NUSE-989391 format. One record per residue: residue in three letters; y, z, x of N, C-alpha, C in turn. Coordinates in steps of 0.2 Angstrom, whole numbers, plus 5000, padded with zeros to 4 digits. Each point is the difference from the previous one (the first is absolute). Example, Ala and Ser with C-alpha at 12.3 -4.5 7.8 and 13.67 -1.06 7.14 Angstrom:
BEGIN
ALA497250395066500650004996500650005004
SER500549964998500650015004500550034996
# end
This chain:
BEGIN
MET498153194923500250025007499650075001
MET500050025006499750065002500450064998
LYS499750054998500450064997500250055006
ILE500549985004500250045005500750034998
LYS500050075000500650034997500649995005
LYS500649984997500649995003500550044996
PHE500550035003500650034996500649965000
ILE500249994993500649964999500550054997
ALA500650015003500550054997500549954996
ALA500150024994500449964996500650044997
THR500649985001500650044997500349964995
VAL500050024994500349964995500750015000
LEU500449974996500750005000500350064999
PHE499650054996500350064999499850065005
MET499749975005499950045006499450055000
SER499549994995499450045000499549965004
SER499550045003499549965004499350014997
TRP499649965002499350004998499649975006
PHE499350015000499649985005499449974996
CYS499749945003499449984997499549985006
HIS499449994999499549985005499849934998
CYS500149955005499849934998499949965006
VAL499749944999499949955006500549944997
GLU499949984995500449944997500550044995
LEU500649995002500550034996500349954995
THR500150024993500349964995500650034998
ILE500649975001500650034997500249974994
ASP499950034994500149974993500550044996
GLN500450045003500550034997500750005004
PRO500649994997500650005004500150075004
GLY500350005006500150065003500149985008
TYR500150065003500150005008499350035003
TYR499749955004499350025003500150015007
LEU499850055003500150015007499350015003
LEU499849965005499350015003500050065004
GLY499550044999499950065004499650005006
GLN499649945001499749995006499749935000
SER499849985006499749935001499449994995
ILE499949944998499449984997499649955004
PHE499450025001499549965004499549984995
SER500049934998499549984995499549955003
ALA499450014997499449965002499749974994
PRO500349954997499849974994499349975000
SER499650004995499449965000500049934997
GLY500649994997500149934997500749985000
ALA500249944998500749984999500450054996
ASP500650025002500350064997500750005003
SER500450054998500650025003500150075001
ILE500350025005500050075001500550044995
VAL500649974999500450034995500249944995
ASN500050024993500249964995500650034996
ILE500549964999500650024997500049964993
THR500050044994500049964994500550034995
ALA500550045003500650024996500649985003
SER500549994996500749995002500350075002
ASP500649995003500450065002499650055004
VAL499849975005499650045005500349995007
VAL500050065004500150005007499450035003
PHE499749965004499450025004500250015007
ASP500150065003500250025006499450025004
LEU499849965006499550015004500150065004
GLY500650025001500150065004499950005007
GLY500049935003499849995007499350005001
PHE499650004995499350005001499749934999
LEU499350005000499749945002499549984994
LEU499949944998499549974996499649965004
ASN499350025001499649965005499349994998
GLN499949935000499349984998499650015006
THR499450045000499650025006499449965000
ASN499849954996499449965001500249934999
ALA499549955000500249935000499949974993
THR499950044995499949974993500649954999
ALA499849944997500549944999500450014994
ASN500649975000500450004994500350074997
VAL500250045005500350064998500750005002
ASP500450024995500750005001500350075001
GLY500550015003500350075001500350024994
ILE500649974997500350024994500149944995
VAL499850014994500149954995500550024995
VAL500549964999500550024994499849954995
ALA499850024994499849964994500649964998
GLY499849944997500549964997500450034995
GLY500749974999500450024994500350075001
LEU500050035006500350075001500749995002
ASN500450054999500750005003500250075003
ASP500450005005500350065004499450045003
VAL499749975004499550035005500250005007
THR500050055003500150015007499450025004
ILE499949975006499550025004500350015007
LYS499950065003500450015006499750055005
ASN500249995007499950055005499250025001
GLY499749955003499350015002499749945003
THR499350005002499749955003499449984996
ILE499949935000499449974997499649975005
ARG499450025001499649975006499349984999
SER499849945003499449985000499649984994
VAL500449984994499749984994499849935001
SER499549984997499649945001500449944996
ARG500450024995500449944997500750015001
THR500450034995500750005000500350075000
GLY500550025005500350065000500350034993
ILE500449964998500350014993500149944996
ALA499750004994500049944996500450024993
VAL500549964999500450014994499849944995
GLY499950024993499849964995500649964997
SER499949954996500549964997500450044995
GLY500649974999500450034994500350075002
CYS499950025006500350075002500849995001
SER500450055000500750005002500250075003
ARG500449995005500350065003499550045004
ILE499649965004499550035004500350015007
THR499950065003500350025006499550025005
ILE500049965006499550025005500450025006
ASP500050065003500450025005499650045005
ARG500249995007499750045005499250005000
ILE499749954999499349995000499749975006
TRP499650035004499649965006499449974997
PHE499949945001499449964998499649995007
GLU499450035001499749995006499349974999
PHE499849945003499449975000499749994992
CYS500549984996499849974993499749935001
ALA499349994998499749955003500249934997
GLN500250004993500249944997500749994999
GLN500450054998500750005000500350075000
GLY500650015003500350064999500350014993
LEU500449964998500350014993500049934996
ALA499850014994500049944995500450024994
LEU500549964998500450014994499849944996
ASN499550014995499749954997500349984993
GLY500649985000500349974994499749934998
ASN500149984994499849934998500649974996
SER499949944998500549964997500350034993
GLY499550034996500250034994500250085000
SER499850035006500150075001500250015007
PRO500649995002500350015007500150075001
ILE500050025006500250075003500750005001
ILE500450054997500749995000500350065003
GLN500649995004500450055003499650065003
SER499649975005499650055004500350005007
SER499850055004500250005007499450035005
VAL500049975006499650025005500450025006
SER500050065003500550025005499650045005
ARG500350005007499850045005499250015001
CYS499749944999499250005001499849965006
SER499450035003499749965005499349984999
PHE499949945003499349974999499749995007
PHE499450045001499849995007499249984999
GLY499849945004499449985000499749984993
CYS500449984995499749984994499849935000
SER499649984995499849934998499649975006
ALA499550045003499649985005499349984996
GLY499950014994499449994997499849934999
VAL499449984999499849934998500349984994
GLY500449945000500349974994500750034999
ALA500350045004500650034999500549945001
THR500650004996500549955000500750025001
THR500150064998500750035000500050085002
VAL500550025002500150075001500450034994
ILE500549974998500450024995500149944995
SER499850004994500149954995500350024994
ALA500549964998500450024994500049934996
ALA499750014994499949944995500450014994
PHE500449954998500450014994500450074999
CYS500450015005500450065001500749984999
ASN500450044995500749994999500450065003
ALA500549985004500450055003499650065004
LEU499649975004499650055005500550015006
ALA500050065002500450015006499550035005
MET499949975006499650025006500550025006
SER499950055003500450025006499750055005
ASP500249995006499750045005499350005000
ILE499749945001499349995000499749985007
THR499550035003499749985006499349984999
CYS499849945003499349985000499849995007
SER499550035002499850005007499249985000
THR499949965005499349985002499549994994
SER500349964995499749984994499449955002
GLY499550004996499449955000499650015006
GLY499549965000499550005006500049935003
ALA499649995006500149945004499949944996
SER499650004995499849944996500449994993
SER500550045000500450014993500549945000
THR500149984994500649954998500450044995
LEU500650025002500350054995500749984999
THR500350014994500750014999500150074999
ILE500550035004500150075001500450024993
ILE500549974998500350024994500149934996
LEU499750014993500149944996500350024994
LEU500549964998500450014993499849934997
ASN499750014994499749944996500350004993
ASN500449954999500350004993500450064998
CYS500450025005500450064999500849984999
LEU500350044996500749994999500550065002
ASP500549985003500650055002499750055004
CYS499649995005499750055004500450005007
ASN500050065003500350025006499550035005
VAL500049965006499650035006500450015005
ASP500150065003500550025005499750055005
GLY500149985006499850055006499250005001
VAL499749945001499350005001499949995007
LEU499550035003499749995007499349985000
ILE499849945002499349985000499949995008
GLN499450035002499950005007499350015002
GLY499849975006499450015003499349984997
SER500149954995499449974998499749955005
ALA499350005000499749955005499449974995
ILE500149944997499649984995499949925001
THR499749974995499949935000500649964998
SER500350014994500649974998500450054996
PHE500749994999500450054998500649974997
ILE500250034994500749994997500350074999
GLY500650015003500350075000500250024993
ILE500549964997500350014993500049944997
ARG499750004994499949934996500350014993
LEU500549964998500249994993499749944997
GLN499650014995499549954997500149994993
THR500149944997499949984993499549954999
PRO499450024999499449945000500049974993
VAL500350024995500049974994500749984997
ALA500049974995500749984997500350064997
ALA500350045004500450064998500550015005
SER500550044997500650015004499950065005
SER500349995006499950065005500650015004
THR500550024996500750005002500350075003
GLY500550005003500450065002499750045005
GLN499549985004499750045005500550015006
ARG500050065003500450015006499550035005
ILE500049975006499650035006500550015005
SER500150065003500550015005499850065005
ASN500249995006499950055005499350015001
CYS499649945001499350015001499849975007
ILE499650035004499849985006499250005001
ILE499849945002499349995002500049995008
ARG499550045003500050005007499350015003
GLY499949985006499450025003499349984997
CYS500049954996499449984996499749945004
THR499350005000499649945003499549974995
THR500049935000499549974996499749955004
THR499449984999499649945003500249944996
GLY500250004994500249954996500750004999
SER500249984993500750004999500350074999
LEU500750005001500450064999500649984997
ILE500250024994500649994996500350064999
GLY500750015002500350064999500250014993
PHE500449964997500250004993499949944996
GLN499850004994499849944996500350014993
VAL500349944998500250004993499749934997
ASP499550014995499749944998500049994992
GLU500249954997500049994993499649944998
ALA499750014994499549944998500449954995
VAL500650024998500449964996500750015002
ALA500549954998500750005002500450054996
THR499850065001500450054997500650035004
SER500550034998500550025004499850075003
SER499850005006499750065003500650065001
GLU500649985003500550045001499850065004
ALA499649995005499850065004500550005006
THR500150065003500450015006499650045005
LEU500049975006499750035006500650025005
ASP500150065001500650025004499850055006
SER500149985006499950045006499350015001
CYS499649954999499250015002499949975006
TRP499550035004499949985007499250005001
LEU499849955003499349995003500149995007
THR499650055004500150005007499450025004
GLY499949975006499550035004499349994998
CYS499849954996499349984998499749955003
THR499350005001499749945003499549984995
ALA499949934999499649974995499749945002
GLY499549984996499849935001500549954999
SER500350014994500749964999500450044995
PHE500649995000500550054997500549964996
THR500250034994500649984997500450064998
GLY500650015002500450064999500150014992
PHE500449954997500250004993499749944997
ASN499650004995499749944997500250004992
PHE500449944999500249994993499649944997
PHE499550024996499549954998500049984993
GLY499949944998500049984993500749994997
ASP500050014994500749994996500450065000
VAL500250015006500550065001500749985000
VAL500450044995500649984999500550065000
ASN500649995003500550055000499850065004
ILE499849995006499850065004500650015005
THR500250065001500650025005499650045006
VAL500249975006499750045006500550015005
LEU500150075001500650025004499850045006
ARG500249985006499950055006499350015001
CYS499649954999499350015002499849975006
ILE499550035004499949985007499250005001
VAL499949945004499349995003500150015007
ASN499650045003500150025007499450015004
GLY499949965006499550025005499349994997
LEU499949954996499349994997499649955005
ILE499450015001499649965004499449974997
SER499949935000499449974998499549995005
ALA499450034999499650005006499449944999
THR500149964995499549954999500349935001
ASN499649965003500349935001500049964994
ASN500449955000500049954994500250034993
THR500550045000500250034994500849984999
LEU500250014993500750004999500250074998
ASN500650015004500350074999500749994998
VAL500250044995500750004997500350064999
GLY500750005002500450064998500150014993
PHE500449954997500150004993499849934997
PHE499550004995499749944998500150004992
LEU500449944998500249994994499549944997
ASN499550024997499449954998500049994993
GLY500649974998500149994993500650034996
ALA500350045004500650044998500649964999
SER500450024995500749974998500550054998
ASN500649985001500650044998500050075003
CYS499750015007500050065003500550015005
THR500250065001500650015005499850055006
PHE500149985006499850035006500750025004
GLN500150065002500550025003499950055006
GLU500249985006499950055006499350025001
CYS499649955000499350005002499949985007
LYS499450035003499949985007499350005001
VAL499849955005499349995003500150005007
ASN499750055003500150015008499450025003
GLY499949975006499550025005499349994998
CYS499949954996499349994998499649955005
SER499450005000499649965005499449974997
ILE499849945002499449974998499649975006
THR499449984998499549985005499949925000
ALA499649975004499949935001499849974994
GLY500349944999499849964994500350024993
SER500450065001500350034994500749974999
ASN500350024994500749984998500450064998
PHE500650015001500450054997500649974997
ARG500250034994500749994997500350064998
GLY500650015002500450064998500150004993
TYR500249944997500149994993499749944998
LEU499550004995499749944998500149994993
LEU500249944998500249984993499549944998
GLY499650024995499649944997499350005004
ASP499549964997499449995002499849934998
VAL500049955005499849934998499350004998
VAL499550035003499350004998499950024993
ALA500350064999499950034993500449974995
GLY500549965002500549974995500550044997
THR500150065003500550054998500749995003
LEU500550004995500749995002500350075001
ALA500649995004500450065000500749975000
ASN500350014994500749974998500550054999
THR500649995001500650034998500050085002
ASN499850015006500050075003500650005005
SER500250065001500650015005499850055005
PHE500349985007499950055005500650015004
THR500250065001500750025003499850055005
GLN500349985006499950055006499250025001
CYS499649955000499350015001499849975007
HIS499750045004499949985007499350005001
ALA499849955005499350005003500149995008
THR499850065004500250005007499450025004
ASN499949985006499650025005499250004997
ASN499849954997499349994998499749965004
THR499450015002499749965006499349984998
GLY499849945003499349985000499750005007
ALA499450025000499649995007499949935001
ALA499849995007499949935002499549974995
GLY500149944998499549974995500250014993
ALA500550044998500250014994500449934997
ASN499949984994500349944998500850004999
ASN500250054996500750004999500350074998
VAL500650015002500350074998500749974997
THR500150014994500649984997500450064996
GLY500650005001500450054997500049994992
PHE500249944998500149994993499749934998
SER499550004995499749944999500049994992
ILE500249944998499949984993499649945000
VAL499450004997499549955000500049974993
ASN500250034995499949984993500550034995
GLY500649995001500550034996500749975000
ASN500450014995500749975000500550054997
SER500649985001500650044998500050075002
ASN499750015006500050075003500650005004
THR500350065001500650015004499950065005
ILE500249985007499950045005500650015004
VAL500350065000500750015003500050065005
ASP500449995005500250055004499450045003
SER499549965002499450025003499949985007
ILE499550045004499949985007499349995001
PHE499849955004499349985001500049995008
MET499750055004500250015007499350025004
THR499949965005499550025005499350004997
ASN499949964995499349994998499649945004
SER499550025003499749965005499350005001
VAL499749955003499350005002499949995007
THR499650055003500050005008499749935003
GLY500449975004499849945004500049944995
ALA500450004995500049944995500749994998
PRO500549985004500649984998500049964994
GLY500550014995500049964994499650034994
ASN499550055002499650024995500350074997
GLY500650025002500350054997500649974997
THR500150014993500549974996500450054996
GLY500749985000500450054996499949984992
VAL500149944998499949984993499749944999
ASN499549994995499749944999500049994992
ASN500449954998500250004993499749934997
THR499750014995499849944996500250004993
GLY500449964998500350004993500750015000
THR500350004994500850015000500250074999
ASN500250035005500250075001500650015004
MET500450054999500650015003500050055005
PHE500249985007500050055005500750005002
ALA500350075000500750005002500150065004
ARG500449995006500250055005499450045003
ASN499549975001499450035004500049985007
ILE499750045004499949995007499349995002
GLY499849955004499349995003500150015007
PHE499750055004500250015007499350015004
ALA499949965005499550025005499350004997
ASN499949954995499350004997499649955005
ASN499950025006499749965005500049924999
THR500649984998500149935000500449985006
THR500049935002500449985006500749994998
GLY500450005005500750004999500249934996
GLY500550014995500249954996499649984994
THR499450045000499649984994500250044994
ASN500049974994500250034994499550054998
GLN500250064999499550064998500050014993
PHE500349954996500050004993499649934998
THR499450005000499649944998500149994993
GLY500149944998500149984993500650024996
VAL500550035004500750024998500449945002
ALA500549984995500449945002500450015006
LEU500049955005500350015006500750014999
ALA500449974995500750014999500250084999
SER499550044998500150074999499850045006
VAL499849975006499850045005500449995006
SER500350055003500349995007499550025005
ILE499849945004499550015005500350005007
HIS499750065004500350015006499449995005
ALA500249975006499549995005499950065005
SER500550054999500050055005500150074996
THR499850055003500150074997500750025001
ALA500449975004500750025002500449984994
VAL499950034995500450004994500150064996
SER500650035000500150064996500249994993
THR500449954999500249974993500049935000
PRO499849974995500049925000500749985001
THR500149945003500749975001500249964994
ILE499649994995500249964994499750044994
PRO500349994994499750044994499349985000
TRP499650054998499349984999499750044994
THR499449974998499650024995499450045002
ASN499749975005499450035003500149995008
LEU499850055004500150005007499350005003
SER499949955004499449995004500150015008
VAL499750055003500150025007499350005003
PRO499949975006499450015003499950065004
GLY499450025002499950065004500249995007
# end
């Protein structure tokens, strides 16, 4: 690296101070290190601005900046060597590095990253690089912001955590990630155990395709105990596919993940899926999650609020799909279970108080359906409302429920899904279990009912 003098003030635990002159800082002894001024680095080759090779270190940036000032490729901001424990990095900004803002090696434990601003990190903001033999254990990432990261050629994630156990992430903001041609997953948890992600805001990305938060198990390994809560994805735009939250498994392991109070809203995409459960996903609990106001801007696409594409034994409570719209030739499903083309089933899942309302298709759209089961059995749908799902100028193309298979529907309401009076809004549901009315003039059914069908 170029020999440009920079002052680093380090205060060790017994409170004495020392100063050194450096461009690349290596911290190889335990202690408390306080950055005395910003570092502007112009490396001549692949490198990192700061290397941490000792355990029991607190590196406090003191509100200052680590900034790469040239275009040299493969430069990281801070690298934490593998096998370390009790390392804290806090309170500063990492800007314009050509690879990763902070990279943590395998086998580390109790790594804390707090109040770091990651700006324009070309490949990734943060990488927690555990592996199957050396996971990263009991670490935390909190109060961090990622702005304009992962716009470099070949970038695939903003935050990646591989083989992490008991990782806690909270109060994270990711804004304007990627470039126009990017295909990104904003937050990826890959083969992780007992991790908690809470309070994430993802916003403002305008890219080619997008997954907001993904829980992935691509190999025959367990990926259990994840909890994703209080996360919002809003105001993002894609020319291709947009998926808000995805859980995918390669093998039929017990996922046991929980998604609670997550919200995808106000996005425009070529095609969209709010929540995607793909592959051999088992034992997922989804509570109070919402898909709201999504727009598909491309013709002839399939767009879905909640897609169970191979999931089983999952529980959904108080979820909502509202106010989405699609274009000509396209299809919309508030909830879609199974995929006939792919041959994937969705069996023994339960839905309670899950609604799909006010979703619309433009003139020429094929169908807008509140709840659709195309390849699944033994699913239970209870106390749910499918209302005013419609296609402009096409009576009958808005449907409350379309059921294929042996599934139970109980105490649900289909209302004003632009069907004609007297038409059953529960297609494929046994007629004996549906109270069908030819008029909206019904406040309560006159006979005991299982499902109530009321026209618009």
